[in-house]
mmCIF file of the C-alpha atoms, coordinates in Angstrom:
data_MODEL
# 
_entry.id   MODEL 
# 
loop_
_atom_site.group_PDB 
_atom_site.id 
_atom_site.type_symbol 
_atom_site.label_atom_id 
_atom_site.label_alt_id 
_atom_site.label_comp_id 
_atom_site.label_asym_id 
_atom_site.label_entity_id 
_atom_site.label_seq_id 
_atom_site.pdbx_PDB_ins_code 
_atom_site.Cartn_x 
_atom_site.Cartn_y 
_atom_site.Cartn_z 
_atom_site.occupancy 
_atom_site.B_iso_or_equiv 
_atom_site.pdbx_formal_charge 
_atom_site.auth_seq_id 
_atom_site.auth_comp_id 
_atom_site.auth_asym_id 
_atom_site.auth_atom_id 
_atom_site.pdbx_PDB_model_num 
ATOM 1   C CA . UNK A 1 1   ? -99.877  -117.264 3.629   1.00 0.00 ? 1   UNK A CA 1 
ATOM 2   C CA . UNK A 1 2   ? -98.372  -115.263 6.537   1.00 0.00 ? 2   UNK A CA 1 
ATOM 3   C CA . UNK A 1 3   ? -100.241 -117.464 8.998   1.00 0.00 ? 3   UNK A CA 1 
ATOM 4   C CA . UNK A 1 4   ? -98.939  -120.593 7.266   1.00 0.00 ? 4   UNK A CA 1 
ATOM 5   C CA . UNK A 1 5   ? -95.355  -119.234 7.259   1.00 0.00 ? 5   UNK A CA 1 
ATOM 6   C CA . UNK A 1 6   ? -95.504  -118.408 10.979  1.00 0.00 ? 6   UNK A CA 1 
ATOM 7   C CA . UNK A 1 7   ? -96.912  -121.850 11.771  1.00 0.00 ? 7   UNK A CA 1 
ATOM 8   C CA . UNK A 1 8   ? -94.254  -123.650 9.748   1.00 0.00 ? 8   UNK A CA 1 
ATOM 9   C CA . UNK A 1 9   ? -91.494  -121.590 11.409  1.00 0.00 ? 9   UNK A CA 1 
ATOM 10  C CA . UNK A 1 10  ? -92.822  -122.408 14.867  1.00 0.00 ? 10  UNK A CA 1 
ATOM 11  C CA . UNK A 1 11  ? -93.217  -126.086 14.026  1.00 0.00 ? 11  UNK A CA 1 
ATOM 12  C CA . UNK A 1 12  ? -89.688  -126.254 12.619  1.00 0.00 ? 12  UNK A CA 1 
ATOM 13  C CA . UNK A 1 13  ? -88.277  -124.545 15.726  1.00 0.00 ? 13  UNK A CA 1 
ATOM 14  C CA . UNK A 1 14  ? -90.106  -127.036 17.951  1.00 0.00 ? 14  UNK A CA 1 
ATOM 15  C CA . UNK A 1 15  ? -88.757  -129.954 15.950  1.00 0.00 ? 15  UNK A CA 1 
ATOM 16  C CA . UNK A 1 16  ? -85.209  -128.605 16.217  1.00 0.00 ? 16  UNK A CA 1 
ATOM 17  C CA . UNK A 1 17  ? -85.543  -128.319 19.996  1.00 0.00 ? 17  UNK A CA 1 
ATOM 18  C CA . UNK A 1 18  ? -86.773  -131.911 20.160  1.00 0.00 ? 18  UNK A CA 1 
ATOM 19  C CA . UNK A 1 19  ? -83.755  -133.272 18.314  1.00 0.00 ? 19  UNK A CA 1 
ATOM 20  C CA . UNK A 1 20  ? -80.934  -131.081 19.632  1.00 0.00 ? 20  UNK A CA 1 
ATOM 21  C CA . UNK A 1 21  ? -80.212  -133.555 22.417  1.00 0.00 ? 21  UNK A CA 1 
ATOM 22  C CA . UNK A 1 22  ? -79.661  -136.386 19.944  1.00 0.00 ? 22  UNK A CA 1 
ATOM 23  C CA . UNK A 1 23  ? -76.115  -137.395 19.158  1.00 0.00 ? 23  UNK A CA 1 
ATOM 24  C CA . UNK A 1 24  ? -74.195  -138.137 15.991  1.00 0.00 ? 24  UNK A CA 1 
ATOM 25  C CA . UNK A 1 25  ? -75.570  -141.687 15.943  1.00 0.00 ? 25  UNK A CA 1 
ATOM 26  C CA . UNK A 1 26  ? -78.964  -140.240 14.959  1.00 0.00 ? 26  UNK A CA 1 
ATOM 27  C CA . UNK A 1 27  ? -78.278  -138.245 11.754  1.00 0.00 ? 27  UNK A CA 1 
ATOM 28  C CA . UNK A 1 28  ? -80.637  -135.797 10.113  1.00 0.00 ? 28  UNK A CA 1 
ATOM 29  C CA . UNK A 1 29  ? -82.702  -137.510 7.394   1.00 0.00 ? 29  UNK A CA 1 
ATOM 30  C CA . UNK A 1 30  ? -84.757  -135.976 4.593   1.00 0.00 ? 30  UNK A CA 1 
ATOM 31  C CA . UNK A 1 31  ? -87.188  -137.746 2.266   1.00 0.00 ? 31  UNK A CA 1 
ATOM 32  C CA . UNK A 1 32  ? -89.627  -136.579 -0.388  1.00 0.00 ? 32  UNK A CA 1 
ATOM 33  C CA . UNK A 1 33  ? -92.273  -138.799 -1.929  1.00 0.00 ? 33  UNK A CA 1 
ATOM 34  C CA . UNK A 1 34  ? -94.494  -138.139 -4.929  1.00 0.00 ? 34  UNK A CA 1 
ATOM 35  C CA . UNK A 1 35  ? -97.311  -140.636 -4.452  1.00 0.00 ? 35  UNK A CA 1 
ATOM 36  C CA . UNK A 1 36  ? -99.426  -139.498 -7.397  1.00 0.00 ? 36  UNK A CA 1 
ATOM 37  C CA . UNK A 1 37  ? -98.667  -137.197 -10.296 1.00 0.00 ? 37  UNK A CA 1 
ATOM 38  C CA . UNK A 1 38  ? -101.291 -138.126 -12.820 1.00 0.00 ? 38  UNK A CA 1 
ATOM 39  C CA . UNK A 1 39  ? -103.901 -137.265 -15.410 1.00 0.00 ? 39  UNK A CA 1 
ATOM 40  C CA . UNK A 1 40  ? -107.410 -138.688 -14.966 1.00 0.00 ? 40  UNK A CA 1 
ATOM 41  C CA . UNK A 1 41  ? -109.517 -139.328 -18.046 1.00 0.00 ? 41  UNK A CA 1 
ATOM 42  C CA . UNK A 1 42  ? -113.056 -138.011 -17.550 1.00 0.00 ? 42  UNK A CA 1 
ATOM 43  C CA . UNK A 1 43  ? -115.776 -136.348 -19.565 1.00 0.00 ? 43  UNK A CA 1 
ATOM 44  C CA . UNK A 1 44  ? -114.798 -132.730 -20.237 1.00 0.00 ? 44  UNK A CA 1 
ATOM 45  C CA . UNK A 1 45  ? -111.484 -131.368 -18.947 1.00 0.00 ? 45  UNK A CA 1 
ATOM 46  C CA . UNK A 1 46  ? -109.196 -134.043 -17.528 1.00 0.00 ? 46  UNK A CA 1 
ATOM 47  C CA . UNK A 1 47  ? -108.079 -133.364 -13.931 1.00 0.00 ? 47  UNK A CA 1 
ATOM 48  C CA . UNK A 1 48  ? -104.359 -133.190 -13.090 1.00 0.00 ? 48  UNK A CA 1 
ATOM 49  C CA . UNK A 1 49  ? -103.713 -134.564 -9.614  1.00 0.00 ? 49  UNK A CA 1 
ATOM 50  C CA . UNK A 1 50  ? -100.668 -134.216 -7.386  1.00 0.00 ? 50  UNK A CA 1 
ATOM 51  C CA . UNK A 1 51  ? -100.318 -135.916 -3.996  1.00 0.00 ? 51  UNK A CA 1 
ATOM 52  C CA . UNK A 1 52  ? -97.052  -136.082 -2.101  1.00 0.00 ? 52  UNK A CA 1 
ATOM 53  C CA . UNK A 1 53  ? -95.236  -135.594 1.167   1.00 0.00 ? 53  UNK A CA 1 
ATOM 54  C CA . UNK A 1 54  ? -91.907  -134.387 2.498   1.00 0.00 ? 54  UNK A CA 1 
ATOM 55  C CA . UNK A 1 55  ? -90.368  -135.053 5.866   1.00 0.00 ? 55  UNK A CA 1 
ATOM 56  C CA . UNK A 1 56  ? -87.161  -134.039 7.605   1.00 0.00 ? 56  UNK A CA 1 
ATOM 57  C CA . UNK A 1 57  ? -85.892  -135.016 11.024  1.00 0.00 ? 57  UNK A CA 1 
ATOM 58  C CA . UNK A 1 58  ? -84.390  -137.770 13.095  1.00 0.00 ? 58  UNK A CA 1 
ATOM 59  C CA . UNK A 1 59  ? -85.318  -141.280 14.142  1.00 0.00 ? 59  UNK A CA 1 
ATOM 60  C CA . UNK A 1 60  ? -88.044  -140.283 16.601  1.00 0.00 ? 60  UNK A CA 1 
ATOM 61  C CA . UNK A 1 61  ? -89.008  -136.704 15.686  1.00 0.00 ? 61  UNK A CA 1 
ATOM 62  C CA . UNK A 1 62  ? -89.775  -135.294 12.255  1.00 0.00 ? 62  UNK A CA 1 
ATOM 63  C CA . UNK A 1 63  ? -91.367  -132.307 10.558  1.00 0.00 ? 63  UNK A CA 1 
ATOM 64  C CA . UNK A 1 64  ? -93.852  -133.596 7.999   1.00 0.00 ? 64  UNK A CA 1 
ATOM 65  C CA . UNK A 1 65  ? -95.544  -131.801 5.097   1.00 0.00 ? 65  UNK A CA 1 
ATOM 66  C CA . UNK A 1 66  ? -98.373  -133.306 3.036   1.00 0.00 ? 66  UNK A CA 1 
ATOM 67  C CA . UNK A 1 67  ? -99.809  -131.839 -0.161  1.00 0.00 ? 67  UNK A CA 1 
ATOM 68  C CA . UNK A 1 68  ? -102.899 -132.711 -2.203  1.00 0.00 ? 68  UNK A CA 1 
ATOM 69  C CA . UNK A 1 69  ? -103.834 -130.652 -5.261  1.00 0.00 ? 69  UNK A CA 1 
ATOM 70  C CA . UNK A 1 70  ? -106.103 -130.956 -8.286  1.00 0.00 ? 70  UNK A CA 1 
ATOM 71  C CA . UNK A 1 71  ? -106.242 -128.723 -11.366 1.00 0.00 ? 71  UNK A CA 1 
ATOM 72  C CA . UNK A 1 72  ? -108.985 -128.764 -13.982 1.00 0.00 ? 72  UNK A CA 1 
ATOM 73  C CA . UNK A 1 73  ? -108.983 -126.608 -17.100 1.00 0.00 ? 73  UNK A CA 1 
ATOM 74  C CA . UNK A 1 74  ? -105.969 -124.648 -15.916 1.00 0.00 ? 74  UNK A CA 1 
ATOM 75  C CA . UNK A 1 75  ? -107.595 -123.745 -12.587 1.00 0.00 ? 75  UNK A CA 1 
ATOM 76  C CA . UNK A 1 76  ? -106.728 -125.135 -9.156  1.00 0.00 ? 76  UNK A CA 1 
ATOM 77  C CA . UNK A 1 77  ? -109.940 -126.636 -7.763  1.00 0.00 ? 77  UNK A CA 1 
ATOM 78  C CA . UNK A 1 78  ? -108.513 -128.390 -4.703  1.00 0.00 ? 78  UNK A CA 1 
ATOM 79  C CA . UNK A 1 79  ? -105.442 -127.505 -2.636  1.00 0.00 ? 79  UNK A CA 1 
ATOM 80  C CA . UNK A 1 80  ? -104.774 -128.936 0.805   1.00 0.00 ? 80  UNK A CA 1 
ATOM 81  C CA . UNK A 1 81  ? -101.572 -128.603 2.838   1.00 0.00 ? 81  UNK A CA 1 
ATOM 82  C CA . UNK A 1 82  ? -100.828 -130.292 6.154   1.00 0.00 ? 82  UNK A CA 1 
ATOM 83  C CA . UNK A 1 83  ? -97.906  -129.248 8.368   1.00 0.00 ? 83  UNK A CA 1 
ATOM 84  C CA . UNK A 1 84  ? -97.281  -131.778 11.122  1.00 0.00 ? 84  UNK A CA 1 
ATOM 85  C CA . UNK A 1 85  ? -94.933  -132.708 13.934  1.00 0.00 ? 85  UNK A CA 1 
ATOM 86  C CA . UNK A 1 86  ? -94.455  -136.484 13.861  1.00 0.00 ? 86  UNK A CA 1 
ATOM 87  C CA . UNK A 1 87  ? -93.268  -138.540 16.839  1.00 0.00 ? 87  UNK A CA 1 
ATOM 88  C CA . UNK A 1 88  ? -92.546  -142.274 16.775  1.00 0.00 ? 88  UNK A CA 1 
ATOM 89  C CA . UNK A 1 89  ? -94.544  -144.219 19.360  1.00 0.00 ? 89  UNK A CA 1 
ATOM 90  C CA . UNK A 1 90  ? -93.387  -147.680 18.248  1.00 0.00 ? 90  UNK A CA 1 
ATOM 91  C CA . UNK A 1 91  ? -91.244  -149.317 15.596  1.00 0.00 ? 91  UNK A CA 1 
ATOM 92  C CA . UNK A 1 92  ? -93.980  -148.972 12.951  1.00 0.00 ? 92  UNK A CA 1 
ATOM 93  C CA . UNK A 1 93  ? -96.264  -146.165 14.150  1.00 0.00 ? 93  UNK A CA 1 
ATOM 94  C CA . UNK A 1 94  ? -96.082  -142.386 14.472  1.00 0.00 ? 94  UNK A CA 1 
ATOM 95  C CA . UNK A 1 95  ? -98.444  -139.920 16.093  1.00 0.00 ? 95  UNK A CA 1 
ATOM 96  C CA . UNK A 1 96  ? -98.797  -136.634 14.209  1.00 0.00 ? 96  UNK A CA 1 
ATOM 97  C CA . UNK A 1 97  ? -99.948  -133.219 15.443  1.00 0.00 ? 97  UNK A CA 1 
ATOM 98  C CA . UNK A 1 98  ? -100.276 -130.008 13.479  1.00 0.00 ? 98  UNK A CA 1 
ATOM 99  C CA . UNK A 1 99  ? -102.513 -128.072 11.124  1.00 0.00 ? 99  UNK A CA 1 
ATOM 100 C CA . UNK A 1 100 ? -104.339 -128.494 7.840   1.00 0.00 ? 100 UNK A CA 1 
ATOM 101 C CA . UNK A 1 101 ? -104.976 -125.621 5.436   1.00 0.00 ? 101 UNK A CA 1 
ATOM 102 C CA . UNK A 1 102 ? -107.622 -125.905 2.693   1.00 0.00 ? 102 UNK A CA 1 
ATOM 103 C CA . UNK A 1 103 ? -106.794 -123.120 0.239   1.00 0.00 ? 103 UNK A CA 1 
ATOM 104 C CA . UNK A 1 104 ? -109.213 -124.448 -2.398  1.00 0.00 ? 104 UNK A CA 1 
ATOM 105 C CA . UNK A 1 105 ? -112.147 -124.668 -2.768  1.00 0.00 ? 105 UNK A CA 1 
ATOM 106 C CA . UNK A 1 106 ? -113.117 -121.355 -1.243  1.00 0.00 ? 106 UNK A CA 1 
ATOM 107 C CA . UNK A 1 107 ? -113.945 -120.292 1.396   1.00 0.00 ? 107 UNK A CA 1 
ATOM 108 C CA . UNK A 1 108 ? -110.647 -121.322 2.942   1.00 0.00 ? 108 UNK A CA 1 
ATOM 109 C CA . UNK A 1 109 ? -110.715 -123.562 5.982   1.00 0.00 ? 109 UNK A CA 1 
ATOM 110 C CA . UNK A 1 110 ? -108.173 -124.172 8.766   1.00 0.00 ? 110 UNK A CA 1 
ATOM 111 C CA . UNK A 1 111 ? -108.027 -127.283 10.912  1.00 0.00 ? 111 UNK A CA 1 
ATOM 112 C CA . UNK A 1 112 ? -106.088 -128.661 13.860  1.00 0.00 ? 112 UNK A CA 1 
ATOM 113 C CA . UNK A 1 113 ? -104.875 -132.202 13.186  1.00 0.00 ? 113 UNK A CA 1 
ATOM 114 C CA . UNK A 1 114 ? -104.172 -135.249 15.311  1.00 0.00 ? 114 UNK A CA 1 
ATOM 115 C CA . UNK A 1 115 ? -103.438 -138.506 13.547  1.00 0.00 ? 115 UNK A CA 1 
ATOM 116 C CA . UNK A 1 116 ? -101.546 -141.764 13.371  1.00 0.00 ? 116 UNK A CA 1 
ATOM 117 C CA . UNK A 1 117 ? -99.564  -143.124 10.463  1.00 0.00 ? 117 UNK A CA 1 
ATOM 118 C CA . UNK A 1 118 ? -97.818  -146.437 10.122  1.00 0.00 ? 118 UNK A CA 1 
ATOM 119 C CA . UNK A 1 119 ? -97.643  -150.001 8.910   1.00 0.00 ? 119 UNK A CA 1 
ATOM 120 C CA . UNK A 1 120 ? -100.396 -152.365 10.049  1.00 0.00 ? 120 UNK A CA 1 
ATOM 121 C CA . UNK A 1 121 ? -100.138 -156.181 10.078  1.00 0.00 ? 121 UNK A CA 1 
ATOM 122 C CA . UNK A 1 122 ? -99.930  -157.759 6.623   1.00 0.00 ? 122 UNK A CA 1 
ATOM 123 C CA . UNK A 1 123 ? -98.120  -154.602 5.405   1.00 0.00 ? 123 UNK A CA 1 
ATOM 124 C CA . UNK A 1 124 ? -101.078 -152.264 5.021   1.00 0.00 ? 124 UNK A CA 1 
ATOM 125 C CA . UNK A 1 125 ? -100.040 -148.593 5.063   1.00 0.00 ? 125 UNK A CA 1 
ATOM 126 C CA . UNK A 1 126 ? -102.468 -146.699 7.305   1.00 0.00 ? 126 UNK A CA 1 
ATOM 127 C CA . UNK A 1 127 ? -102.990 -142.948 7.639   1.00 0.00 ? 127 UNK A CA 1 
ATOM 128 C CA . UNK A 1 128 ? -105.839 -141.891 9.945   1.00 0.00 ? 128 UNK A CA 1 
ATOM 129 C CA . UNK A 1 129 ? -106.498 -138.328 11.111  1.00 0.00 ? 129 UNK A CA 1 
ATOM 130 C CA . UNK A 1 130 ? -109.011 -136.306 13.110  1.00 0.00 ? 130 UNK A CA 1 
ATOM 131 C CA . UNK A 1 131 ? -109.536 -132.701 12.005  1.00 0.00 ? 131 UNK A CA 1 
ATOM 132 C CA . UNK A 1 132 ? -110.940 -129.979 14.275  1.00 0.00 ? 132 UNK A CA 1 
ATOM 133 C CA . UNK A 1 133 ? -112.199 -126.965 12.347  1.00 0.00 ? 133 UNK A CA 1 
ATOM 134 C CA . UNK A 1 134 ? -113.973 -123.673 12.847  1.00 0.00 ? 134 UNK A CA 1 
ATOM 135 C CA . UNK A 1 135 ? -117.452 -123.566 14.366  1.00 0.00 ? 135 UNK A CA 1 
ATOM 136 C CA . UNK A 1 136 ? -117.068 -126.951 16.042  1.00 0.00 ? 136 UNK A CA 1 
ATOM 137 C CA . UNK A 1 137 ? -116.653 -128.867 12.790  1.00 0.00 ? 137 UNK A CA 1 
ATOM 138 C CA . UNK A 1 138 ? -114.923 -132.256 13.125  1.00 0.00 ? 138 UNK A CA 1 
ATOM 139 C CA . UNK A 1 139 ? -113.648 -134.443 10.310  1.00 0.00 ? 139 UNK A CA 1 
ATOM 140 C CA . UNK A 1 140 ? -112.246 -137.956 10.122  1.00 0.00 ? 140 UNK A CA 1 
ATOM 141 C CA . UNK A 1 141 ? -110.137 -139.305 7.266   1.00 0.00 ? 141 UNK A CA 1 
ATOM 142 C CA . UNK A 1 142 ? -109.065 -142.917 6.871   1.00 0.00 ? 142 UNK A CA 1 
ATOM 143 C CA . UNK A 1 143 ? -106.580 -143.948 4.184   1.00 0.00 ? 143 UNK A CA 1 
ATOM 144 C CA . UNK A 1 144 ? -105.029 -147.321 3.509   1.00 0.00 ? 144 UNK A CA 1 
ATOM 145 C CA . UNK A 1 145 ? -102.808 -148.700 0.756   1.00 0.00 ? 145 UNK A CA 1 
ATOM 146 C CA . UNK A 1 146 ? -101.291 -152.069 -0.038  1.00 0.00 ? 146 UNK A CA 1 
ATOM 147 C CA . UNK A 1 147 ? -98.435  -152.979 -2.377  1.00 0.00 ? 147 UNK A CA 1 
ATOM 148 C CA . UNK A 1 148 ? -98.567  -156.345 -4.095  1.00 0.00 ? 148 UNK A CA 1 
ATOM 149 C CA . UNK A 1 149 ? -95.236  -157.264 -5.696  1.00 0.00 ? 149 UNK A CA 1 
ATOM 150 C CA . UNK A 1 150 ? -96.146  -159.138 -8.899  1.00 0.00 ? 150 UNK A CA 1 
ATOM 151 C CA . UNK A 1 151 ? -92.466  -159.187 -9.910  1.00 0.00 ? 151 UNK A CA 1 
ATOM 152 C CA . UNK A 1 152 ? -89.349  -157.386 -8.707  1.00 0.00 ? 152 UNK A CA 1 
ATOM 153 C CA . UNK A 1 153 ? -90.400  -154.321 -10.736 1.00 0.00 ? 153 UNK A CA 1 
ATOM 154 C CA . UNK A 1 154 ? -94.139  -154.659 -11.339 1.00 0.00 ? 154 UNK A CA 1 
ATOM 155 C CA . UNK A 1 155 ? -96.308  -153.551 -8.395  1.00 0.00 ? 155 UNK A CA 1 
ATOM 156 C CA . UNK A 1 156 ? -100.106 -153.582 -8.079  1.00 0.00 ? 156 UNK A CA 1 
ATOM 157 C CA . UNK A 1 157 ? -101.310 -151.060 -5.510  1.00 0.00 ? 157 UNK A CA 1 
ATOM 158 C CA . UNK A 1 158 ? -104.944 -150.762 -4.324  1.00 0.00 ? 158 UNK A CA 1 
ATOM 159 C CA . UNK A 1 159 ? -105.873 -147.848 -2.059  1.00 0.00 ? 159 UNK A CA 1 
ATOM 160 C CA . UNK A 1 160 ? -108.944 -146.376 -0.408  1.00 0.00 ? 160 UNK A CA 1 
ATOM 161 C CA . UNK A 1 161 ? -109.764 -143.028 1.229   1.00 0.00 ? 161 UNK A CA 1 
ATOM 162 C CA . UNK A 1 162 ? -112.880 -142.328 3.331   1.00 0.00 ? 162 UNK A CA 1 
ATOM 163 C CA . UNK A 1 163 ? -113.935 -138.887 4.635   1.00 0.00 ? 163 UNK A CA 1 
ATOM 164 C CA . UNK A 1 164 ? -116.546 -138.232 7.324   1.00 0.00 ? 164 UNK A CA 1 
ATOM 165 C CA . UNK A 1 165 ? -117.687 -134.956 8.912   1.00 0.00 ? 165 UNK A CA 1 
ATOM 166 C CA . UNK A 1 166 ? -119.657 -134.021 12.001  1.00 0.00 ? 166 UNK A CA 1 
ATOM 167 C CA . UNK A 1 167 ? -121.642 -131.053 10.642  1.00 0.00 ? 167 UNK A CA 1 
ATOM 168 C CA . UNK A 1 168 ? -123.015 -129.673 7.405   1.00 0.00 ? 168 UNK A CA 1 
ATOM 169 C CA . UNK A 1 169 ? -120.923 -126.954 5.762   1.00 0.00 ? 169 UNK A CA 1 
ATOM 170 C CA . UNK A 1 170 ? -122.940 -125.597 2.820   1.00 0.00 ? 170 UNK A CA 1 
ATOM 171 C CA . UNK A 1 171 ? -120.232 -123.076 1.880   1.00 0.00 ? 171 UNK A CA 1 
ATOM 172 C CA . UNK A 1 172 ? -117.814 -125.879 0.963   1.00 0.00 ? 172 UNK A CA 1 
ATOM 173 C CA . UNK A 1 173 ? -120.566 -128.365 0.027   1.00 0.00 ? 173 UNK A CA 1 
ATOM 174 C CA . UNK A 1 174 ? -119.647 -130.825 2.777   1.00 0.00 ? 174 UNK A CA 1 
ATOM 175 C CA . UNK A 1 175 ? -122.412 -132.780 4.498   1.00 0.00 ? 175 UNK A CA 1 
ATOM 176 C CA . UNK A 1 176 ? -122.471 -134.489 7.870   1.00 0.00 ? 176 UNK A CA 1 
ATOM 177 C CA . UNK A 1 177 ? -121.759 -138.201 8.134   1.00 0.00 ? 177 UNK A CA 1 
ATOM 178 C CA . UNK A 1 178 ? -120.085 -140.135 5.346   1.00 0.00 ? 178 UNK A CA 1 
ATOM 179 C CA . UNK A 1 179 ? -119.058 -137.492 2.786   1.00 0.00 ? 179 UNK A CA 1 
ATOM 180 C CA . UNK A 1 180 ? -117.104 -139.344 0.110   1.00 0.00 ? 180 UNK A CA 1 
ATOM 181 C CA . UNK A 1 181 ? -115.151 -142.472 -0.750  1.00 0.00 ? 181 UNK A CA 1 
ATOM 182 C CA . UNK A 1 182 ? -112.308 -142.798 -3.248  1.00 0.00 ? 182 UNK A CA 1 
ATOM 183 C CA . UNK A 1 183 ? -110.921 -146.156 -4.381  1.00 0.00 ? 183 UNK A CA 1 
ATOM 184 C CA . UNK A 1 184 ? -107.948 -146.627 -6.690  1.00 0.00 ? 184 UNK A CA 1 
ATOM 185 C CA . UNK A 1 185 ? -106.031 -149.463 -8.318  1.00 0.00 ? 185 UNK A CA 1 
ATOM 186 C CA . UNK A 1 186 ? -102.685 -148.638 -9.946  1.00 0.00 ? 186 UNK A CA 1 
ATOM 187 C CA . UNK A 1 187 ? -100.177 -150.857 -11.690 1.00 0.00 ? 187 UNK A CA 1 
ATOM 188 C CA . UNK A 1 188 ? -96.685  -149.376 -11.732 1.00 0.00 ? 188 UNK A CA 1 
ATOM 189 C CA . UNK A 1 189 ? -93.410  -150.434 -13.267 1.00 0.00 ? 189 UNK A CA 1 
ATOM 190 C CA . UNK A 1 190 ? -90.345  -149.463 -11.261 1.00 0.00 ? 190 UNK A CA 1 
ATOM 191 C CA . UNK A 1 191 ? -87.750  -148.441 -13.831 1.00 0.00 ? 191 UNK A CA 1 
ATOM 192 C CA . UNK A 1 192 ? -85.748  -147.676 -10.716 1.00 0.00 ? 192 UNK A CA 1 
ATOM 193 C CA . UNK A 1 193 ? -86.905  -148.015 -7.139  1.00 0.00 ? 193 UNK A CA 1 
ATOM 194 C CA . UNK A 1 194 ? -87.071  -144.221 -7.052  1.00 0.00 ? 194 UNK A CA 1 
ATOM 195 C CA . UNK A 1 195 ? -89.100  -143.731 -10.248 1.00 0.00 ? 195 UNK A CA 1 
ATOM 196 C CA . UNK A 1 196 ? -92.113  -145.606 -11.587 1.00 0.00 ? 196 UNK A CA 1 
ATOM 197 C CA . UNK A 1 197 ? -94.680  -144.779 -14.286 1.00 0.00 ? 197 UNK A CA 1 
ATOM 198 C CA . UNK A 1 198 ? -98.118  -146.318 -13.762 1.00 0.00 ? 198 UNK A CA 1 
ATOM 199 C CA . UNK A 1 199 ? -101.593 -146.805 -15.178 1.00 0.00 ? 199 UNK A CA 1 
ATOM 200 C CA . UNK A 1 200 ? -104.773 -147.539 -13.297 1.00 0.00 ? 200 UNK A CA 1 
ATOM 201 C CA . UNK A 1 201 ? -108.365 -146.768 -12.468 1.00 0.00 ? 201 UNK A CA 1 
ATOM 202 C CA . UNK A 1 202 ? -109.890 -144.450 -9.877  1.00 0.00 ? 202 UNK A CA 1 
ATOM 203 C CA . UNK A 1 203 ? -113.468 -144.390 -8.567  1.00 0.00 ? 203 UNK A CA 1 
ATOM 204 C CA . UNK A 1 204 ? -115.049 -141.618 -6.494  1.00 0.00 ? 204 UNK A CA 1 
ATOM 205 C CA . UNK A 1 205 ? -118.514 -141.268 -4.964  1.00 0.00 ? 205 UNK A CA 1 
ATOM 206 C CA . UNK A 1 206 ? -120.190 -138.681 -2.732  1.00 0.00 ? 206 UNK A CA 1 
ATOM 207 C CA . UNK A 1 207 ? -122.798 -139.679 -0.169  1.00 0.00 ? 207 UNK A CA 1 
ATOM 208 C CA . UNK A 1 208 ? -125.611 -138.205 1.894   1.00 0.00 ? 208 UNK A CA 1 
ATOM 209 C CA . UNK A 1 209 ? -125.857 -134.446 2.212   1.00 0.00 ? 209 UNK A CA 1 
ATOM 210 C CA . UNK A 1 210 ? -122.555 -134.026 0.373   1.00 0.00 ? 210 UNK A CA 1 
ATOM 211 C CA . UNK A 1 211 ? -124.154 -135.692 -2.659  1.00 0.00 ? 211 UNK A CA 1 
ATOM 212 C CA . UNK A 1 212 ? -127.196 -133.422 -2.261  1.00 0.00 ? 212 UNK A CA 1 
ATOM 213 C CA . UNK A 1 213 ? -124.978 -130.325 -2.339  1.00 0.00 ? 213 UNK A CA 1 
ATOM 214 C CA . UNK A 1 214 ? -123.397 -131.618 -5.557  1.00 0.00 ? 214 UNK A CA 1 
ATOM 215 C CA . UNK A 1 215 ? -126.758 -132.129 -7.284  1.00 0.00 ? 215 UNK A CA 1 
ATOM 216 C CA . UNK A 1 216 ? -126.245 -131.284 -10.939 1.00 0.00 ? 216 UNK A CA 1 
ATOM 217 C CA . UNK A 1 217 ? -122.532 -132.050 -10.648 1.00 0.00 ? 217 UNK A CA 1 
ATOM 218 C CA . UNK A 1 218 ? -120.497 -135.246 -10.480 1.00 0.00 ? 218 UNK A CA 1 
ATOM 219 C CA . UNK A 1 219 ? -121.705 -137.459 -7.638  1.00 0.00 ? 219 UNK A CA 1 
ATOM 220 C CA . UNK A 1 220 ? -119.998 -140.611 -8.902  1.00 0.00 ? 220 UNK A CA 1 
ATOM 221 C CA . UNK A 1 221 ? -117.123 -140.913 -11.347 1.00 0.00 ? 221 UNK A CA 1 
ATOM 222 C CA . UNK A 1 222 ? -114.840 -143.682 -12.624 1.00 0.00 ? 222 UNK A CA 1 
ATOM 223 C CA . UNK A 1 223 ? -111.599 -142.613 -14.272 1.00 0.00 ? 223 UNK A CA 1 
ATOM 224 C CA . UNK A 1 224 ? -108.683 -144.144 -16.124 1.00 0.00 ? 224 UNK A CA 1 
ATOM 225 C CA . UNK A 1 225 ? -105.411 -142.660 -14.833 1.00 0.00 ? 225 UNK A CA 1 
ATOM 226 C CA . UNK A 1 226 ? -101.837 -142.445 -16.073 1.00 0.00 ? 226 UNK A CA 1 
ATOM 227 C CA . UNK A 1 227 ? -98.985  -140.960 -14.094 1.00 0.00 ? 227 UNK A CA 1 
ATOM 228 C CA . UNK A 1 228 ? -95.685  -141.382 -12.280 1.00 0.00 ? 228 UNK A CA 1 
ATOM 229 C CA . UNK A 1 229 ? -94.611  -141.882 -8.683  1.00 0.00 ? 229 UNK A CA 1 
ATOM 230 C CA . UNK A 1 230 ? -91.168  -141.110 -7.307  1.00 0.00 ? 230 UNK A CA 1 
ATOM 231 C CA . UNK A 1 231 ? -89.195  -140.637 -4.127  1.00 0.00 ? 231 UNK A CA 1 
ATOM 232 C CA . UNK A 1 232 ? -85.848  -139.156 -3.167  1.00 0.00 ? 232 UNK A CA 1 
# 
């Protein structure tokens, strides 16, 4: 935690230096977004999943935090935090540099991050990142999401996440090549623009050596989900 605190302090100081030269016409902005706060119906204990992000900064430069967590049976099984410096490179795209910390599952892993995030043609939200870990490990994550407005309040949102790795890591049960794919479809009702309960389905599958490491566990799973999303 001390390492994470030092990194966040340094990243915040760097962001402040980047924006000090900006005038009053570029005010400080803060936004938090809870993408998923949900329960997934599976055999056995139902996972509780939280995925969200928080950013603070100015038009071109921001400090960005991303969080993904999963709890099963009262225990945290997955916990990932990314701390990033984000810089706009066009009207719709940002380049992001920073670090990723995998606190769960153990053993803990630390990664350097370089990625891009933005809005592709036809309004697809894209988040792509390269991760550089210990021992020469390299990871690639691709995420995309689309929002289909059925009505002014009813929104159908498909999403997909793909993870690939360069080397086997038996300690964390990650195999080289395509590791896993997760596909979701959620239907939300925006009571307000800032708050929306939803229902949906989520499908996950592990591949290759990652599936071999999980032999005896869940290699493929389809889940019904219920949750809320919000932003402020």
